Structures are given as C-alpha cells and as structure tokens.
N, C-alpha and C positions, 0 to 999 in steps of 0.2 A: 504494500500500500504506500501511497505517496506520503511525504512528510506533511504534517498538519499545517494548514494555513488558517489564521484568524483574519476575518474580513469584516471590519466594521462597516455598517451601513450608514451612509450619509443621511438617510431618511430621519434619523434621530439626532442629527447634529444641529448646532445653532447656525441657521442659514445666514444670519447677520454677520457671522464671522467664519464662513465656511472654509476659506483657504487656511486660516489659522487652525481651525478644528481638525482638518484633514492632516495638516503638518504635525499637529500635536499627537494625534493618535498613531501616526506612523513612527514618530519619535518614541512613543510609549511601547512600541514593539509589535504593532500590527504588521501583517505580511502583505496584504493587498487591500484595496478599497472597493467596496460594493456600492454601485451607483444605481439607485432605483429610479426607474422612469415609468411614470403612471400618466394615463391620458384622459381620465374621467370618462372613459368609454368602455375599455376592456375591464377596468377596475374602477370603483367609485371613489377615486381620488385623483388629484392633479399635482404633479411634482415639477420636475425639471427637464430641460432639453439639452441638446448638444452644446449650446452656447455656454452653459454652466460648466460642462466638462472641459471645453476649450479654455475657459477662464482659469480653471484649476491648473491646467497644464502651463498656462502663461504665468500663473502665480509661482510655479516652480515645483509642482507635484510631479515626481517622476516614477512613482510606484505603479504596479500593475493596476489598471482600472477594469473592473469586472462589471460590465453594464448589463443590467437585468431589464429587458424591455417588457413592460406590462402594458402593451399597446396593441391596437388592432386597426388597420393592418400594420405589419412590422416592416415590410420591405422598403418602404419609402424612407425610413429613418436610418437604415443600416449604414449606408454610405456616409451620411452626415455624422454619425457617431464615430465611425472609423476615422474620418477626417479630423474630428475633434480630439482624438487621442485614445479611443477605446482599444484595449488589448484583447478582451474577451467579450463576446456578445451572446447572451442567452435569451431565448424567447419561448413563449407558450405555444405549443403546436395548435391549440384551438384558435389562435389568432392569426394563423397563416393558411391561405387557401392551398398552398403547395409547399409543404414542409421542406422537402428536399431542395427545392429551388431557393428557399430562404436560407437554408444552411449553405448552399453553394455560393450564394451572394455574399454571405459573411466571409467565407474562406477566400473567395476571389478578391475581396476588398482588402485582404491582408490581416484580418483578425482571426482569433480562435473562436470556435462556435460551440454552443451547447443548447440543450433543450431543458425546459422547466416543466416539472410535473406538479400540478395542483393536487390537493388531497384526494380528489375523486378521479384524477386522470389515471387510466390503466397503464400498466407497463407495456402493453402491446404497441405503444407509440415508439418503443425502442427496437421493435423487431427488425425494421429495415433501415434504421438510422444510427444505431449505436456505434458501428465500426467507424463512422465518419465524424464522431463527436470528440471534442476535447474535454467536455464537462457535462454532467447531468446534475441539475439543480432540483432538489426535492423540497417542495414547500411544506413546511410542518405547521402552517396556518393557511387560512384562505387569504390570498393576496389583496392588498389595497390599503392596509393600515399597519403601522408599527405598534409594538406594545401588546401583542396578542399572546395567548398561552399556547405552548407547544402541544400538538395533538399526539397522544400516545401511540395511535395506530401507525405513526410514521416510522417507528422503529422497525416494524416488520417490512415495511416498504424499502427502507434503507438496506436491510439485510438481503432482500431479493435482488435489488439493483446491484449491490456489491458482488453477488454471485455472478451475475451476467457480465459485469465489467471485468472481473478476474479471468473469465473465459475468453473474452474478446480482446481486451487490451488493458492491463492493469494501470497504465499511465493515465487513463481517463480519470479526471477528478470527479469526486462525488461530494457535492455541496449541499448543505442543509440551511434553510432560511426560515426563521420564525420561532420566537420564544426560546432561543438558545441562550443559556445562562451558565453560571459557574456550576450550579448543582445538577445540571443534566448533560453538560458537554462531554463528560466522560462516557456516559452511556451511549450518546450519539456516536462518538468515535468507535466504541466497542461494537456497535451495530454495523460499522463499515464506512462511515463518512470520513473525509480527510480535509474538508474545507468548511469553515463554520462562519456563517453570517450572524453578526450580533449588532443590533442597533441600540436599543434602550439600555441593554445590560452594560454597554461600554460608555456611550455618550451621556447616559443618565447618571453616571458615577462622577464623583469629584476627582478621583485619581484614575485616569485611564490605564496607566501602567500597572497599577495594583490589580485591576480587574483582569487585564490580559495575562499577567503573570499567574494569577489564581486559576485562570482557564487552562493555561498550559500545565500547571501542576495537577489539575483535576483530570487531565488526559493521560497522565503517567500511570 
C-alpha cells in the first residue's frame, strides 16, 4: 500500500485568509491539499472555481492540488483547472455522460485522474475504468457540506475497493473524504485507505500541526 497522505480540505479553511491557511497547514505537515469544487447543481452548495486555485499557485503554493469536482457536467471545467494548476482531478461518474471520455480528457490535459464514489454508488463503476485511474475517492458522507459524520458502512466499501486495487495496480491511491478524525483515521487506514481528506478536524483546530501529528500516530 502507498505511504499515507493527509489532505486537508480547503472547504473548512478561513477563505478570508486562504493563501495563509493553505501555507500554514502545509507547514504543519500536510502532504497535499484537497480542493473542493461545488456548483449548487450537482450538490446543494457553491464553493470555488479555477481562479481561486490559480491565485493559490500565484501566492506560492507548490504542493500537490487534489481537485474534487462536484459539478455537472464536468468536462467543461477540466481544462480550466489543469491550466490553473491542478495535479489530480476526480469527479463523480453520475455527473458525466461519458465517463471514459472525461477520464481521457483529464489525462490528455496532463493531470492525474480519479473517480469519486458516493455512499450509494456501486462498485460496478470501476469494472471498466479502474486500470486507467490514479485514484479512487470514497465519500464517507453525502457530498455538499463539511462537518458531517463518517458513515460506518464505508469501511466495508473501502475494504472491497482495496481488494480490487491490489489486483489491478497497487499504486492507485484510495482516498476517503468525510468525517475523518483522529479517532477513526486508524480504522480507515486499516480498512485499506492511504489518502485521508480532513477539513473541520484540521482547520477547526487551533494547532494544525498537533492534529496532523495525532492523525499520523493514530495510523501506526
């Protein structure tokens, strides 16, 4: 399995100081940044677009940017986010008319690609796509808002996807997003995840470094 990555979600950051927030959380030990994009159409919330990602790059943020598109349709925004500085783009198969075409568009644009599985999304969406993916993102909440509670049924789903990944290509990252905290990150890792999105748990704390350090200790 890949080395664990902790990926703070900017959804929970102070947007009035976003550049400083992202720099601070990276200095505190985060591995990558999770960039949530919501369109008030696919999900009932509205967040940020490629201009914000571009602004973070201009601010001096050089870390990997993991862009999670909760938008419908997805294809129109792929090129804009790659141009803005996205390293990884994941999207929900329900939001694309042609999933393979959307994946190919991401890869041909120069970014890594992944699919996002909502709590009720069946694993069958991976039947003809997994070999071409760099990441599978499992939603352990219903997407749209931060601060939700981890859904316990997700553990079984993580285990099943890990089995598939290990057969096809162990280098594919298995990411989990939603309700990830110090007290459950160890069990999430034990189920097979290697990339952990945490928003409120990190940005809601006074000491980012202490939370990230505690998360790493909980995974040992």
